[in-house]
C-alpha positions in Angstrom: 33.3 102.1 102.4 30.7 102.8 100.0 27.1 101.6 102.5 23.6 101.7 100.9 21.1 101.6 103.9 18.2 101.0 100.8 20.1 98.6 99.4 21.3 96.6 102.1 24.5 96.6 101.6 28.3 97.8 102.3 31.4 97.6 99.9 34.6 99.2 99.6 34.7 100.6 96.0 36.1 103.7 94.1 34.9 107.3 95.1 32.5 109.4 92.9 29.7 106.7 92.2 26.7 107.5 90.2 22.8 105.8 91.5 20.8 104.8 88.7 17.6 103.0 88.3 15.6 101.1 85.9 13.4 98.5 84.8 14.8 95.3 83.6 13.5 92.1 82.8 15.5 89.6 85.8 14.4 85.6 86.7 11.8 87.5 89.1 9.7 89.0 86.4 9.9 92.4 85.2 11.4 94.7 88.2 13.3 97.7 89.1 16.7 97.3 89.2 18.9 99.8 91.2 22.8 100.5 90.3 26.2 102.0 92.1 28.4 102.4 89.5 31.9 104.3 89.0 33.8 104.5 85.9 36.7 106.3 84.9 36.2 110.2 83.2 36.3 110.3 80.0 39.7 111.2 79.5 41.3 109.1 81.8 43.6 106.4 81.4 42.8 103.9 83.8 43.0 100.1 84.4 39.1 99.7 85.0 36.5 100.7 82.9 33.5 99.8 85.3 32.8 98.9 89.5 29.4 98.4 89.5 27.1 96.7 92.2 23.1 96.4 91.5 20.4 95.1 93.5 17.1 94.1 93.1 14.0 92.7 95.3 14.0 88.8 95.3 10.1 87.4 96.2 10.2 85.3 99.0 8.7 82.7 97.0 12.2 82.5 95.0 14.6 82.5 97.6 12.5 80.1 100.4 15.0 76.9 100.2 18.5 76.3 98.5 17.1 74.6 95.7 15.3 77.3 94.5 17.7 79.7 94.9 20.3 77.9 93.0 17.7 77.6 89.9 17.1 81.4 90.4 21.2 82.4 90.6 21.4 80.1 87.4 18.8 81.7 85.6 20.4 85.3 86.8 24.3 84.7 85.7 23.0 83.3 81.9 20.7 86.5 81.4 23.6 88.8 82.9 26.1 86.9 80.4 24.2 87.8 77.3 25.3 91.2 78.1 28.5 90.5 77.0 28.6 87.5 74.8 26.0 85.1 73.0 28.7 82.0 73.4 27.7 79.4 75.6 29.5 79.8 79.0 29.5 77.7 82.0 29.7 79.9 85.0 30.7 78.6 88.6 28.9 78.2 91.8 30.8 80.3 94.7 30.3 81.5 98.2 30.6 85.0 97.8 31.1 86.1 101.3 29.3 83.4 102.9 26.2 84.4 100.4 25.8 81.3 98.0 26.5 82.3 94.2 27.5 82.2 90.6 30.2 83.9 89.1 31.9 84.2 85.6 34.9 85.6 84.3 35.4 86.5 80.6 38.0 87.9 78.0 35.8 90.2 76.2 37.6 92.5 73.3 40.5 93.8 75.8 38.7 93.8 78.7 38.4 91.3 81.1 34.9 91.1 82.9 34.4 89.8 86.5 30.6 89.2 87.3 29.4 87.5 90.9 25.9 87.4 91.6 24.4 85.9 95.5 20.8 86.0 97.1 20.7 86.8 100.4 18.6 89.1 102.6 15.5 89.0 100.2 17.6 90.6 97.1 19.7 89.5 93.9 23.2 91.1 94.3 25.2 91.6 91.0 28.7 92.9 91.7 30.6 93.5 88.2 34.2 94.7 87.4 35.5 95.7 83.7 38.9 95.8 83.9 41.5 96.1 80.7 43.2 92.9 79.9 46.0 92.2 82.3 44.5 93.8 85.4 42.0 90.8 86.1 44.4 89.6 88.9 44.5 93.5 90.1 44.2 93.3 94.4 41.8 96.6 93.8 39.3 93.9 92.4 39.8 91.1 95.1 39.3 93.9 97.6 35.8 94.7 95.6 34.2 91.6 95.9 36.1 90.6 99.4 34.3 93.5 100.7 31.1 93.1 100.1 28.6 92.5 103.3 24.9 92.3 102.9 23.6 94.2 106.0 20.5 93.1 108.2 
């Protein structure tokens, strides 16, 4: 189990993660985004290409009510989708372990991309798995998403 005290979450993901930060344009403006990522080694033949959780602060004015949270999640998931495709694609409204969220699943050049986002405790969390095609229903993926918990 990976626990991020500063990020305020725990999640079950592969060991040997890497932490990075970068300033990105988010639905909340230009902000520092924190990434916790796992990728296989260069020479590994693995069914997975990436497990990643990122988070950024969500200013209170954007998380004050459910209408604003839904609007910000729509904007955020559309921005994230552009990282993978230019096609117009409808994201799904989900509950991610009790937190309101959005998600999409995309077949992209021999890989399956699964992205789930939620806003809770003043943060936007973005979870991504990239798996080789045919691995999209692998139990490890469900375990990753289902284990996510925001810490109080």
